[in-house]
N, C-alpha and C positions, 0 to 999 in steps of 0.2 A: 503494500500499499504505500503510495506516494505521499509525502507532506508537501506542504507549499510555502516558499519564501515569499513574504509579501511586503511591499513597500507602499506606504500611503502617505501622500503630501498634505501639508496644511493647506487650507483654502488659498487658492491664487498664487501658489508657489510658481515661479517662471519655470516653463518646460525645459528650458536650458539648464536650469540648476538640477531638475530632476534627472535628466538624461546624463549630466555629469556624475551624478551619484550612482547611477546604474552602470555607467561605463567603468567607474572605479571598482564597483562591486565585481564585475566581470575580471577586470585586471587583477584584483586581489583574490581571485578563485572563489569568492563567496557565491558568485553565480557560475555555475559550471560552464566550461568553454563552448560546448555545443548546445547548451539549453536555450530554449525559446523563451522570451520575455514577452508575456501578454501585458498590454497597457490599455486600460479603459479610464473612463472618467466618472466620478461619482459627485453629483453636484459640481462644485468648483474644486474638486480634488482629482489628483492623478493617482491611480492604483495600479501597481505592477505586480505581477504574480508569476513565479517560477516553480515548476514542479521538480521535486527532489526525490531521488530514490533513498531507500533506507541507509545505505552507506554514506550518502551525502548529508542526510538529515542531521546525525550527531555533530558532524564537523560544522555545519551551518548554524546549529543552535549555539555552539560555543563562540563562533566567529562573529555572529551578527552584531552583537552588542559592542566587541572590540572594534569592528569596522566602522560603525556609526560614531563611536566615542572618537576614533581617529579623524574621521571627517569633520566632526565639530571642531576638534583641536586644530585642524588645518585651516578651518574657516570655510570650507565648501558650503556647509549647512550649519543652522543652528539646532540645538535639541529640540526646540519647538516647531521645527520645519517638516519633520518626517516621523512616522511611526514605522518600525521595522521588526518583523516578528516571524518566527517559523511556527506555522499552524498544522497540526498533526491531522493525517487523514481521517483519524477517528472523529474528527469534527466536520471536515469538508466533506466526508462520505455518509455521515449519519443520515437516517431518515428523519430524525426529529432531534432538535437541540434544545436545551434549557438555558437561558440566560438570566441570572440573577444579579441584580445591582443594589448598590447602597443608594440611599436617597439624597441626603444633605450633601451638597458640594458635588454630587455625581448626577443623578437624575435631575435635580434642581440646582440652582446656581447659589442658593442660601443655605444658611444654617439656621433651622427653624427655631431652635432654642434661643439663639441670638436674637431673632425677631420678637419672641415672646418677652425676653428679658428686657428689651427695650421699653415696654410697656410698664415695667416695673422700675425703670431707672437704673438697671443693673447690666446694661449690655456690655460695657467694657470689662467689667469683672468676670462675667459668664464667658465673654469671647476668650479671655486669657486662659480660663480653664480648659474650654474647648479645644483650644490650639494645643495645649499640653497633652491633653488626652488623645488627640489624634497623632501626635508625634509619638505616642506609646510612653510618655514619661509619668502618667498617672493611671490608676486602675479606671478601666471605664465605668463599671458599675457605680463605684463610690463617687467619682466625679459627676455622673448623671444625677445621684441622689442630691448631692451639693447643689448642683445648678438647678434642679427642679424646686428645691426648697425657696429659692428666690422668687418663684412664681406664685407663692401663697398669697391668697386673697385677690388675685387678679380675677376680674369678672370673665365668666365663660365667653361672653360676646368677643373677647380678644382673639379667641380660636378662628372665628369667622373673619375677622380683620386680617389676621395673619394669613390665612389661607388665600385671601384675595390678593395678597402681595406676592404669592409664589411665582417665580419664573422658571420654567423648564430650561435645562441646559440646551444649548445650540444643538440641534440633531436629535434630541430626545424623542420627539414625536415620530420622526422619520425611522429612527431605529426600531421602535416598537411595531411600526407598520410594516416595515420590511421583514422582521422575523415573523410576524403574524402571517403575511401574505405567503411566506415560504412554508407555513404550517409549523413554526416552532412555538415554544412556550416562553413567556417572559414574567418574571416576578421581581419583587423588590423586597428586601429586608433591611429594616432601619432601626438605628439607635434613637431616632426621633419619635414622633407621636402618631398614634393610630387616627386620632380625631383630625389631624391634618393631612394624613396620607390617604385616607378613604376616598375623599372627593378627586384626589389626583388619580388614584387606581381606577376609579370609575370612568373618568375622562379618557384615560389612555386605554381602558378595557384590558388591564393587566389580569393574567391568570393567577397571580398569588400576590398579596401585599400583607407584611406584617411588621409592626412597630410596637413601641411601648405605649401603654395607656395611661394618660394623665388622670390622677384622681380629681374627682369633682364633688363638692359638697354644696348642694343648693345652687345658688347663682354664682359660685366662685370656685376657683381651683383651690385644692387643699394642700399643694405643695409637696405631694407624694406621686410615686409610680405604682400603679396597681398590677399585680401579677409579676411573673418572672421577667426580669429585665433582658432585653435584646442586646447581648454583648457579642464578642467575636466568636465565642464557642456557639452561641445560639445561631448565628449567621450561617456557620458551617453546617449545623445540624439541620436547618431549614433547607439549605441548598441540596443535602443529601435526601431529605425526606421528600421534597418536591420531585426530585429526580426519580426516586424510587416509585412514587405515586404515578408517574407517568410512564414508567418502564424505560427510563432513558439512563444509559450507562453514564458513569461519572466522566469517563473520557470524553463524553459528548456534551459537557456542560462549560458554561463560561461565567465567570464571576468577576464583577467590576466594582471598584471603589476608590476611595482617596486616602484612607488613614489606617492607622494600626489596627482599628477595630474591625477592619476588613481582612486582615491577614490570613485567618484560618480559611475562610471561604476562598479566597483568591489562591492560595496555595493547594487547596483540595480540588479545585475545578481542573478540567481538561485544559482550560485555556484561562489564566489569571490576568486581568487587566488593571493596570494602574492609571487612572484617570486624574491627570494634573494633581498627582499624589505626593504625599509625604516620603521622605527618603526611605523610611522603614518599609514602606510598601513597594516603592519602586525597585528597591534590591531584590525582591522575592518574586515579582510578577513576571509572567512570560512576555507580556506586551506592555509598553508604556505609550500612552497618548498624551503628549505634552502641549497640546493645543486644544481649543474649546470646540471639538466637534465629536459628541458622543457616538454619532452614527458610524464613525470609523470602525467600531466593533463589527457592524454588519460587512463593511468592506473586506474585513479580515476574514470572515468565516463563510459568507454567503457567495453563491456564484449567480447574482442577479443583475449585473451590470451590462449594459449593451457595449 
């Protein structure tokens, strides 16, 4: 079974720069000498794919990151210009895939806890704790409890107000549409809040959506989280559970996120994607997207471009 070496450009990267990168990859033997390079367009991005046999795959997986690092160091491209990954045949040849994503700073552009904290006048304090937790410097569950406590006595109406301010990441809607059009499943699992997530999941018609539940007492938030906290272990558990429920092998799963709380599911999936991520996650992911187009995930694993 052949794997695929995939190059995806950022939006509007000059074709000449992309071609130079591909030529360099062939010269460096990352692209086999006689291999055909298929180049297509995805919105305003360039997507190049090269089929690799089993013997070439192991070498390419090790060499891809080194090659891109060298091109960045040489000034050929910036880290934010290109996503380069080796995608296994278990993904490209699967009858059905499961994509599971984080929500805050992945599916959407904001951190919901910070939007809520702004209503309590505690945004800067909460943002600092969130940043440390996403870098892996704090226990996520304890930091969440600490942050949610700052929301005590906020009126429930702020949930609707915050929900109206949510902005999907660029390409998020297209990503879900492309996966569903190809017959695949899409879910999200979040360290954020179910009350905010439910309308988003309904709008995108997601197959699965799980987050924490904010405690509510009468007309106000009670400053607690009800039920089991969705931490990194829970995220991996849901990835595995949803995959099993659909009869999808773990090798045919994709997990994407931006922080340390996503580490377990990203490393457990067939392809783990770090989306504009913290260093702790980028180091472990099989693919890095360092520009703001979430639908690059579809470019990597689907064959739906003309």
